[in-house]
KETISE-357131 format. One record per atom (N, C-alpha, C): residue number from 0; residue in one letter; atom name; y, z, x. Coordinates in steps of 0.05 Angstrom, whole numbers, plus 5000, padded with zeros to 4 digits. Atoms other than C-alpha are relative to their C-alpha. Layout:
// KETISE-357131
num_residu_atome_north_up_east
NUM_A_CA_Y_Z_X;
...
//
This chain:
// KETISE-357131
num_residu_atome_north_up_east
0_M_N_4981_4997_5016;
0_M_CA_5002_5003_5000;
0_M_C_5017_4995_5021;
1_K_N_4965_4997_4986;
1_K_CA_5078_4982_5025;
1_K_C_5004_5028_4987;
2_L_N_4986_4980_5008;
2_L_CA_5105_5048_5028;
2_L_C_5027_4997_4993;
3_G_N_4970_5003_5010;
3_G_CA_5172_5055_5002;
3_G_C_5012_4982_4975;
4_R_N_4994_5012_5023;
4_R_CA_5165_5017_4936;
4_R_C_4985_5006_4978;
5_H_N_5007_4988_5020;
5_H_CA_5160_5044_4869;
5_H_C_5011_4981_4980;
6_I_N_4993_5020_5020;
6_I_CA_5154_5005_4803;
6_I_C_5002_5014_4972;
7_C_N_4999_4994_5023;
7_C_CA_5175_5018_4738;
7_C_C_4988_4994_4979;
8_T_N_5022_5007_5011;
8_T_CA_5122_5016_4691;
8_T_C_5017_4988_4974;
9_E_N_4992_5014_5026;
9_E_CA_5173_4996_4630;
9_E_C_5018_4973_5000;
10_C_N_4985_5028_4998;
10_C_CA_5207_4937_4658;
10_C_C_4989_4986_5022;
11_N_N_5013_5008_4964;
11_N_CA_5173_4922_4733;
11_N_C_5022_5001_5015;
12_T_N_4974_4993_4976;
12_T_CA_5244_4939_4768;
12_T_C_4982_5011_5023;
13_I_N_5012_4982_4976;
13_I_CA_5217_4956_4839;
13_I_C_5024_5001_5015;
14_Y_N_4988_4979_4989;
14_Y_CA_5251_5012_4866;
14_Y_C_4999_4997_5036;
15_E_N_5005_4995_4972;
15_E_CA_5255_4993_4949;
15_E_C_5015_5027_5020;
16_E_N_4990_4980_4981;
16_E_CA_5268_5053_4995;
16_E_C_5014_4981_5020;
17_P_N_4984_5007_4969;
17_P_CA_5316_5043_5055;
17_P_C_4979_4994_5022;
18_N_N_5011_5008_4968;
18_N_CA_5291_5019_5121;
18_N_C_5025_4991_5024;
19_E_N_4979_5009_4986;
19_E_CA_5330_5007_5181;
19_E_C_5013_4972_5004;
20_T_N_4981_5033_5006;
20_T_CA_5354_4934_5162;
20_T_C_5005_4998_4979;
21_F_N_4997_5016_5030;
21_F_CA_5351_4939_5085;
21_F_C_5012_5035_4983;
22_D_N_4991_4976_5015;
22_D_CA_5397_4987_5050;
22_D_C_4999_5028_5009;
23_A_N_5012_4970_4986;
23_A_CA_5403_5044_5099;
23_A_C_5020_5021_4991;
24_G_N_4990_4988_5012;
24_G_CA_5450_5078_5052;
24_G_C_4983_5010_4975;
25_K_N_5011_5002_5015;
25_K_CA_5404_5078_5000;
25_K_C_4981_5026_4995;
26_A_N_5022_4985_4996;
26_A_CA_5358_5139_4979;
26_A_C_4971_4999_5003;
27_K_N_5025_4999_4997;
27_K_CA_5290_5151_4985;
27_K_C_4989_5009_4968;
28_F_N_5006_4992_5026;
28_F_CA_5255_5153_4918;
28_F_C_4992_5032_4998;
29_D_N_5015_4966_4994;
29_D_CA_5222_5227_4931;
29_D_C_5029_5016_4992;
30_S_N_4974_4975_4999;
30_S_CA_5304_5255_4937;
30_S_C_5015_4990_4978;
31_L_N_4982_4997_5022;
31_L_CA_5330_5225_4873;
31_L_C_4994_5015_4985;
32_E_N_5004_4981_5032;
32_E_CA_5346_5269_4809;
32_E_C_4987_5001_4992;
33_E_N_5018_5005_5025;
33_E_CA_5299_5281_4765;
33_E_C_5019_4980_4975;
34_S_N_4990_5016_5025;
34_S_CA_5353_5254_4713;
34_S_C_5009_4967_5008;
35_W_N_4990_5022_4994;
35_W_CA_5363_5193_4751;
35_W_C_4978_4977_4982;
36_K_N_5014_5020_5022;
36_K_CA_5347_5131_4706;
36_K_C_4999_4971_5012;
37_C_N_5005_5036_4997;
37_C_CA_5322_5056_4722;
37_C_C_5020_4988_4981;
38_D_N_4976_5024_5011;
38_D_CA_5377_4997_4697;
38_D_C_4995_5005_4970;
39_C_N_5014_4996_5025;
39_C_CA_5326_4999_4635;
39_C_C_5003_5020_4980;
40_G_N_4998_4970_5008;
40_G_CA_5338_5073_4617;
40_G_C_4977_5013_5002;
41_A_N_5021_4983_4999;
41_A_CA_5274_5096_4635;
41_A_C_4999_5021_5019;
42_G_N_4995_4979_4982;
42_G_CA_5264_5160_4674;
42_G_C_4983_4992_5029;
43_K_N_5009_5001_4984;
43_K_CA_5243_5167_4736;
43_K_C_4969_5011_5002;
44_D_N_5029_4999_5006;
44_D_CA_5172_5192_4718;
44_D_C_4985_4973_4995;
45_K_N_5001_5035_5013;
45_K_CA_5168_5117_4685;
45_K_C_4987_4993_5028;
46_Y_N_5000_5012_4970;
46_Y_CA_5164_5101_4768;
46_Y_C_4967_5005_5009;
47_Q_N_5018_4988_4983;
47_Q_CA_5093_5098_4806;
47_Q_C_5004_4982_5018;
48_P_N_5000_5015_4963;
48_P_CA_5084_5074_4884;
48_P_C_4982_4965_4985;
49_C_N_5014_5030_5009;
49_C_CA_5072_5000_4880;
49_C_C_4990_4983_5027;
50_A_N_4999_5017_4972;
50_A_CA_5041_4952_4938;
50_A_C_5005_4971_4991;
51_C_N_4984_5030_5007;
51_C_CA_5078_4890_4907;
51_C_C_5008_4994_5029;
52_V_N_4978_5006_4973;
52_V_CA_5097_4855_4973;
52_V_C_5022_4980_4983;
53_E_N_4983_5015_5012;
53_E_CA_5130_4803_4930;
53_E_C_4991_4997_4974;
54_L_N_5006_5010_5026;
54_L_CA_5131_4782_4851;
54_L_C_5001_4971_5003;
55_K_N_4999_5029_5014;
55_K_CA_5112_4711_4831;
55_K_C_5002_5001_4984;
56_S_N_4995_4998_5031;
56_S_CA_5140_4684_4773;
56_S_C_4975_5004_4978;
57_E_N_5027_4994_5014;
57_E_CA_5068_4667_4756;
57_E_C_4983_5026_4989;
58_Q_N_5011_4974_4991;
58_Q_CA_5040_4734_4771;
58_Q_C_5016_5026_4996;
59_G_N_4990_4967_4998;
59_G_CA_5057_4805_4750;
59_G_C_4991_5017_5017;
60_H_N_5007_4977_4980;
60_H_CA_5049_4873_4779;
60_H_C_4974_5003_4996;
61_E_N_5025_4984_5005;
61_E_CA_4992_4889_4747;
61_E_C_4978_4977_5016;
62_D_N_5018_5014_4976;
62_D_CA_4956_4827_4792;
62_D_C_5002_5006_5020;
63_C_N_4993_4992_4979;
63_C_CA_4979_4852_4852;
63_C_C_5005_5026_5018;
64_C_N_4993_4969_4996;
64_C_CA_4990_4925_4851;
64_C_C_4974_5011_4999;
65_A_N_5023_4979_5001;
65_A_CA_4946_4983_4873;
65_A_C_5013_5024_4988;
66_H_N_4989_4978_5014;
66_H_CA_4960_5035_4819;
66_H_C_4992_5027_5011;
67_S_N_5014_4981_4994;
67_S_CA_4947_5104_4835;
67_S_C_4994_5014_4974;
//
C-alpha cells in the first residue's frame, strides 16, 4: 500500500499526505482534527487507507485499492 493516501468512501476523493516534493505545508491525515470534512461533507471517519497509485477513468478505486 502506498503510505499517505486515504480515500473518501462517499465520493472517492483521495487525500494525499505531504512529502518532500508535494504539498509540504499540508497536514498528515492522522493529525487532521476530528471535525475535518471532505469537500463532499463526509467526516474523517468516512476515509480509509488507499493503495491506489492513480485512478483511471474506466476504473474505480474498488478495482485498485486494498482496503483494510
